[in-house]
N, C-alpha and C positions, 0 to 999 in steps of 0.2 A: 155558772152553776145556779140553779133556781133555789129560792128560799125554802120551798117545800121539800126539796131533796135534803137540804141541810137539816131542817127540822126533823124529818122522819128518821134520818140517820142518827141524829143527836139523841132522840128519844130512846132508840134501841140500846145505845151504849150507856146512857145515863142511868137507865133503870137497872142495868146489870153491874155497873162498876163506877159510877160517878165520873164518867168521862164524856167528852163531846167530840164529835167528828169535826176536825179542823180542816183537813184536806181529803178530797175524794181520791180514789185510785187514779183517775184520769189526770187530776191536777198534779199528783205526785210523779206520775210517769213523765209528763211534759216538763215539769221542773227539773227532774234528773236528766232528761234528754238535753235540756238547755245547759245544765251544769257540765255534763260530760263532753258535749261538743265544744263548749267554750274552753274547757281545760285543754282539749286537744289543740284548738286554735291558739291558745295562749302558749303552749309548749312549742309548737312549730313556728309561731310568729316570733317569739323571742329568739329562736334558733336562726331565723332569717335576719333578724334585726342587728345582731352583733356576732362577730366571729368568735368571741369569747363564750358565747352561749350555744354555738353550733352543736356541741355535744348532746344537747337536748334532742336534736333531730335523730341522733343514733338510737335514742331510747324508743322512738316510735317507728323505727325501720329504716332510717337513713335519709339523706338529703333528697334524692329523687322521689322517694315514697312520700315524704312529708310535703314536698312541693306539689305533688299530684293531689293529695287528699286535703290539704289545707283549705282551698276554696270550697270544696264539697262539704266539708264539716262546717264551714262558715255559713253556707246556705242552710244546712240543717239547723244550725243555731238560730239563724234569723227566723226560720219557719216556726221553731218551737217558741220563741219569744212572741211572735205574732199570735200563736195559738193561746198563749197565756194571757195576752191582752184581750183576746176574745172572751176568755173565761172570767177574767177579773176586772174588766174595764169599769163595771159599776162600783166594785169595791175600792177602786183606785182613784175615784174622783175626790178632789179636795173638799172638805166640809168645814163648818165652823168649829167643830171639835178639833180638827187638825190644826187650824190656825191658833187655837188656844194652846194646843200641845206644843206647837213650834216655838211659842214664846217661853215655854218651860223646858225646852230641850236640854238645858244645862243639868237638870235633875236626872234625865235619862243618861247623859254622859257620866254623871257622878254616881250612877247606880242607885238613885234615890227614887225608885218608881212610885212609892207611896205618895209622893208630892205631885205626881203628874195628873193632869185631868184625864177623865175616861175617854177612850177612843173606840173606834169600830173594829172591823176585822183586821185591818192593817193600820199601823200608826203612821204618822207623817214621815218618819225616817224611812220606813219600808217603802212608802210610796215614792219618795225621792229616789231611792235606789232603783226601783223598777223603771221610772221615767228616764233616769240617766242611762240605764242599760237599753231601754227601748229606742231612744233617739241616738244613742251610741251605735246601736246595731244598724240603724238607717245610714249613718255616716260610713260605718265600716263596710256595709254592703255596696254602697255607691262607689266609694273609693276602691274597694276590693275588686269590683268588676273592671274598673279602669286598669288596675294592676294585672288582673287575670288576662285581659286582652290588650295588654299594653302595646303590642305590635300593630294593633289596628289604629292606634293614635298616630297620625302623621307627625313627622319630626318638626314640621312648621308649627305644630301645636304642642310642642314639648313641654310648655308650661303646664299643660294639663297633667302630664306625667308627674311633674314635681308636686303639683297640687294634690294629686291622688296619694302620693307617698306621704306628704305632710299631714293630710287629713286622716289617713289611715293610722299613722303613728300617734297623733294627738288623741284620736278617739279611742285607740287601744289603751293608751296610758290612763285615760279617764275611767274606762271600764275596769281596768286592772285594779286601780285604787279603790273603786267602789266594791269590787268583788272581794278584795281582802277585808274590807270593813264588814261586809255582809257575812263572810265566814266567821270572823272574830265575834261578831254580835250573836250569831246563831249558835255557835258551838260553845263559846266560853261565857258570854254574858247571860244568855238565856238558853241553856242546853235543851230545854223542853221544846223550843222552836225547831231545833234540828231533829229531835226524836219524832216530832209531829210530822215532819216531812218524810219520815220512814214508816211510822206506824199509822199515821193519819189521824190520830186522836190526841187530845190533851185533857188534863184534869180540870175539873170544875174550878178548883182553886187558882190554877194558872190562868184560865180564861177570865175569871173575875179580876185578877190582879193586873193583867197586861192589856186585856181587850174587853173592858167592862161593858161598853155599849153593844158590842157583838154578842157577848155572853147573854145580856138581858134580852136581846132580840131572839136569840136561839131558844132560850129557856121560856120566854113568853109564848113563842110559837108552840113549844112542847106542851106547856100547861094548857093551852087552848085546845089541843088535840085530845087531852085526857077526858 
């Protein structure tokens, strides 16, 4: 997303209600596409992983249906994450402010945000989450293809089958842990983050508090246009 688009959108909303555009419609659509496809893969994957959780497959249409759609939803999830990378890759680069923020992460965990150094559009924790999911998707995709076409792997190379299962499970567990933390932080710790991904906008006060450098960048661009 270009800076000029953010600035022009922010100007329109700030003049009418003291709000800033946080996410465009395209960003929100791809985020929710990734979220929904991941949840489907999570439900079906857990159903396949343990017989005690197979009842989850019933929720999404039964075992055969889940088995058919799981890899296709996995591909959709991978594509949506790749598209988010394309949109946000500049915002996700690690900066000096991120390094300073990482050294003060205990204040973030203890909900003492006023003690944190200012950050840009995404804080270091959000960037870590994205990169974990990004590389997790790569591992899930590669190992998932091996499991999808497992019959194409000759029995003499059966160790590849075992490796694919191991990598898929480990990568899935890592992304599940990160996903739970992401939901908790967005919904309970910073509710406006969740609302922003629905409405697309945040208040000036929230932007100043949690993403000061991004707020200053946006408002500076706005003031220069006036």
